[in-house]
C-alpha positions, 0 to 999 in steps of 0.5 A: 838394159833400158827395158829392164829399168822400166820394168823395175820402175813398174814393179816399184810403182806396183808395190807402192800402189798395193801398199797404199789403200788410202788415196794419195790425194787424201788430206789426212794422216795414214789413219784417215782421221787426223787432218793434215794442217801443214806440211814441211819438206826437205831433201837429203843433200850430203854436203858439209852442212848435212849433219847440222841440218839434220840436227836442226830438223831433229830438234825442231820437230822434237820441240813441235811435238813438245808444243803438242803438234802431231807429226807423220813423216813420209819417206823419200822412197814414197815420193814421186821423185824419190828425193824429198821427205814430207813431214805432215803436221796435225794440230789436235784439239788441245793445241787448237783451243789453247792457241785460239785463245792466244790469237783471240779467234772468234767462234760461234755461240748462237745462230744470228737471229737478226732479220736479213736486209730487205730484198733489193727490188732489182734482184730479178734483173741482177739474177744472171750475175748472181751465184748460188746461195750455197756458194755465196754463203757457205756457212750460217751466220752466227753471233760470235765471241773470242774463244775461251778454254774455260767456257767451252760449253758456251760455244756451238761445238758439234764436232771437234774435227770441224769446229775450227775451219782449215784456214783457222787451223793452218793459221794456228799451226803457222803461229807455232812454227814461226816461234818454235826453237830449234837450238842455239848457234853462236851463243844465240837462241835460234827459232822459227820456220822462216830461218830454217827455210832460209838456211836450207834446212827445209825446202818448203812449208805450206798448208794443203789445198783440200782437193784438185781444182779440176775435180772433186776429191774421192774422200767424202770428208774433204770439203772440195772448196778449192774445186768450187772456187775454181768452177764458180770464180777462177774461170774467165767465162765467169767474168760477169758473175759476182765474187763468192767473198764469204767462200774466199774468206773461209778458204784463204782468210780475211786478208786475201778476202778483203783484197778481192772485195776491194778489187771487185768494188773498184772495178764496179765503180770504174764502170761508171767512170768508163761510161762517162769517159767513153761519152766524152771521147765520143763527143770529141769524135763526133765534133772533129769536123766542127773544130775550127782550129784543125780546119784552119790548120788543114786549110791550104789557104791558111795552114798551107800558107803559114811558114813555121820556124825550124823545130831544130837547129841547122838540120831542120828546114822551115815547114808548112803548118798544114803538115800537122793536119792529122795530128791536130784533128786527133788532138781534138779527140782529147782536147775539147770542152768535155775535157773540163767536164770529165776532169771535174767529174773524176775529182768527184768520182774519186771521192764517191769511190773512197767513201762508198768503199769505207761503207763496204769495208764497214759492212764486211768488218761486221759480216766477217767478225772483224769489228773488235779486231784491232791492229794493236793485237798484231802490233803486240806480236813481234816478228820472229826476225826482230826477236832473233836479231835484237839481243838487248831487252827491256820491260814492255810497259804494256805487258810488263814483260822483258822483250827484245828491243833495238837501241835508238842509235842503231835505229838511227844508223839503219834509217840513215842508210835506208833513206840514203839508199831510197834517195839514191834510187829516186835520183837514178830515176830522175837521171834516167828521165833526163836521159830520155829527154836528151834522147828526145832532143837528140833524135828529133833532128835526126827524124826531121832530117830523115823525113825531109830528105828521104823520099820513100818516107814522104807518103807517111809524113802526114801520119807520122810527124817527127814530133810523133815519131820522137814521142812514141820511141821515147815512150817505149824506151821510157817503159823499158827503163821503168821495167828494168829499174822496177825489177832491181829496186824491188830487191833493194827495197826488201833488203833495206826494209829487212836491214831496218828490222821492223818490230811487227809484221804490220810495221814491216809491210807499212815501211816496205809499202811506202818505199815501193810506192814512193819509188814507183810513183816517181818511176811511172809518173815522172815522164808523164809529169814532164810531158804535161808540165814541162815540155814546150813551156821553157823553149824561148823563141827563135834567135833566143832558144833555151838549151839543156846543158847548153847543147840540146834545144828544148822541145816544142809542142805541136801547134795543136798542143802537147795534150796528144803527146801526153795521151800517147805517153800515158797510153803506152806506159799504162797499157804496157804495164797492164799487158806485162803484168798479166803476162808475169802473173799468169803465164810465168807461174803456169810455165814454171809449174808445167816444167816442174810437173811435166813428168808427174802428170804421167803417173797414176794419181796414187803415186802423186800425193796431195802434198807432192802436188802442192809442193810442185806449185809456186809459192804465194809469199808474204808479199804476194798481196803487197804486189797486187795492191801496188799494181792496182794503186799505180793504175789508180794513179794513171786514171786519176792524176792524168785522166783529163788528157785521156778519157778512155783511161778508165775504160782501159782500166775496167777491161784490165780489172775484169781480166785481173780478178779472174787471173788473180783468182785462177793463179791463186786457186790453180798455180800457187800453194795455199797461202797461210790464212791471215786476218785484216779488217781493212786495206791498211796503209793503201787507204791513206795512199789512195786518199793522198792521190785523190787530193793530188789528182784534183791539182794535176788535172786542173794544171793539165787543163790550164797549161797542157790543154789549149782550152783556156787560150781558146776561151780567152780568144773566144770571149776577148779577141774574136772579131767574127761574130758569125764564127767566133773561133775563126782566126784563132790559129793565126792569132796564137802564132807569133812572127819572127824575122828570118834575118834575125836568126843567128848563124847557129840557128839557121837551117843549112839548106833553105829551098825557098826565100822566106822573109818571116816564119811563125812560132807558137807563142804570144810575143810582139812582132819584129816591127813593134817597139817591144819586139819579141817580148810577151804581149798583153795577150800572153798575160791575159791567158796566164791570168785566165789559167791561174784563175781557172786552176783556183776556181776548179780546185775550190769547186771540186774540193768543196764538192768532195768535202761535202760529199764526204761529210754527207756519206757516213763511213758506217751504214746505219743498219750496220751500226745497229747490228753491231750494237745488237750483236754486242748486246746479245753476245754479252747477255749470253756470256753473262747468263752462262757465267750466272748459271755456272755460279749457281751450280757452284753455289748449289754444289757448296763451292766455298769460293763461290760467294753470294756477293759474287752472284749478286755482282754477276747478276747486277752486271748482266742487268747493267748490260741490258739497261745499257 
């Protein structure tokens, strides 16, 4: 019986092979002429909704045909699994030129005659990093103008089938699909493919890739751009090569092209920051043995004789300072003179990065014909969801047409609900951070007790101190909480943004961006802010410690400083996020696609069509780029806000981004359906977020150097309190530790078991000794250091800000040659259009057209002369 089934399946496949002479990998209709610009798919599900869905599809497809689109349906019997129908859509010439005018699409009118930029003398050195010219520049450079149906003779139309690129065609078809009605339900007019996807009428809607990524298409009419992108861009072995941005833009559209341009430029700029950061780290490494502070801590005659006060109540014992020898040595790697230099350098680097990106963006705007593309064009296009949900209408003062609108009272209610929800989730993050702090306070005593009493742990105590063990486990726990809250909040943010019913797509993205960034900013950075600016700052002193909720004693910093703990926190969260992000982006889609296509891989090529292959891929949704930007901007925060504590952060980011570019390109080219092309002339609201973080980074790094690092106390001791001219820093550790009389301990603070009899113990602070008349109050040394810290913050901020603003003023946003080219192109384009109009008017006059007057001819000629003079 099983062999009989196999035989029947073989016959079915054989019949289908014989029936089709055209390759199923083709991207054309059955006639082999009309290109497939979009595909809709659906499956029969015979439930109570089946008849309603069938009626919706019938009405929708009928209206698509009325709009001028041509459809061809593949029966489910022709599909690989025998369950799915595919509706192929083709946009004929008349539809394309109509909507090209509506969407203000720019098309070629003349080949660019502006001489190319002077060759770079370093080109011979950069040759190994270059790609072939036909890959980097797949099309000639043209002067362009917005398409007009009335001026078709003006444009360089050699072939109607190839005049509009596939990305332009799928953009036009998508515009029609999102606005095409499919009936009236519950007294409301329903329209748009998005609603039909949401209610299950269709299962997918997508444009086609032009071929398989691992080999070229057999059809000579296919462009094979996907194959070129895979071979030259999406493979990791090409990581050292430049990106083919023009080809990316041509295949995926400007919006995806501008993302990869920004990511590539950011990665290039990171190289400089990574080199300087590595030099600063190496300086710390090579000067470890010269660090007087760690020498004194490790010296048995100094650190070994200093008895420190217990780090927790009752459970912890007195301890000797030299037990923190290793951690004090490692702390010098990140807490040295180079820290100050690197913090100042990164403040200037951020400005250079943002200013040079504006110039790069301006050049791309010119090269990609986006100079006259204004966001207002997108703002005039309402979201279909807005049109559907807003039943009330009023006249638009710009278009003078009746448009749907959301009443002010409804907007206010929705914003209140949205704001309350965001506030609740931000409060939840803060609550989770406090829970982690409580965990740190609660387990520290347990770690201290275990390491003190269990003899098997004694050998590793030098490397793994109770402070370090607490910090590492708390950082890991914090990272897990961050990931869980992130996962939940993403869905909440999308839900509340949908509830607000934004008017346009740009408004929708901007609102969602601000919600997600605010949440992730608090989520990822709150623990780092705690370690940097709060831990060890409000601990009190022995006998008068500060307690959280009157139960848990606040944490103290290591005698070598809190900077090493901030470095640990930053490394775990940053590295963990990058590793998890790459797993999520690359491995998960690959597994999903492998699972979905495991049977189809064994079928002959002509039983697994182009539209079926793409149907089995993952969907790169409307928010796909949003998550990519968000991931990179959060990383940008790590390498700018806290970089003074970890000079190797830019190097980690650089290595991640080299991988990120290839992972993003690989998944987009091989694991995802082809996204609908969209226009964008900038990175949008992300630019403002980056500017804000750049300014904040100067403040945070100044505070880290002043209050988290030990740099300022050392400098104050060096210049004001040192008594040894031969070795100015000797005696610093003893000077930085205050004295406490053990007999002054209240019973609640005394250790349960005291193995030795000590009279005094030391603690990290600047307070008067017990025999002073102002015992245990802050000494003048403390106030000198505080004044020096505040002075350093003010000086560093002013110096960096002055340099930043000077650099920003010196570097123009638009390069001079690009300004000249834009003016030249505008002039030539206007001249060509005016000459065309003048020629047409002459023809009408010669033909005796009564509507063409001599005055109109004179006015047109005068306008052309005026343009030339201007």
